[in-house]
N, C-alpha and C positions, 0 to 999 in steps of 0.2 A: 504494498498500498504507498507505504513514505518514501517512494523511491528518490534519492536526490539527484539533483541534477548537474551538480557542481560535480568533478572530477576528485579521483581517490586521491589518497596521498600520494602513493606512489606515480603516479602519473604529472604530479603537482613537482617531484622530486627533481630535479636540472634535467630534463628529458637530453640535454648537450651531453652530461656528463655522460650519460649512460650508452650513449652513442659513440662516446670517445672512447667508452670501456670497449664495448665491442668492436670499433677498429682496432685497438690494441690488440685484443686475444685473438682476433683472427689474423692480423698481421702477423702475430709470432707464431699461429700455429702456421702460417703460411711461409713463415722462414725454417719453422721447425723441418715442416716436410720437406724444404728446398734442400737446407743442409744434409738434413737424412740422407735422397737421393743423390747428393752428388757426386759421393764418392761411388754409387754405383753405375752414374753416369759414365764417370771418369773409367772406372775399374772394364766395362764394357767397349767403353772407346778405345780403352789400351788392347784389351785382347782383339779388337776388330781390327786394329793398325798392326 
């Protein structure tokens, strides 16, 4: 019955910080994958050469 139209506290809490946190985590995961795959790729290129 008493539904509020104002946003919840979670959405009031600095969305820019949330987006920045998501970007940091995704970029960290990206670099972790890249650094993890780089030796494998170099090894395969070395084997192919």
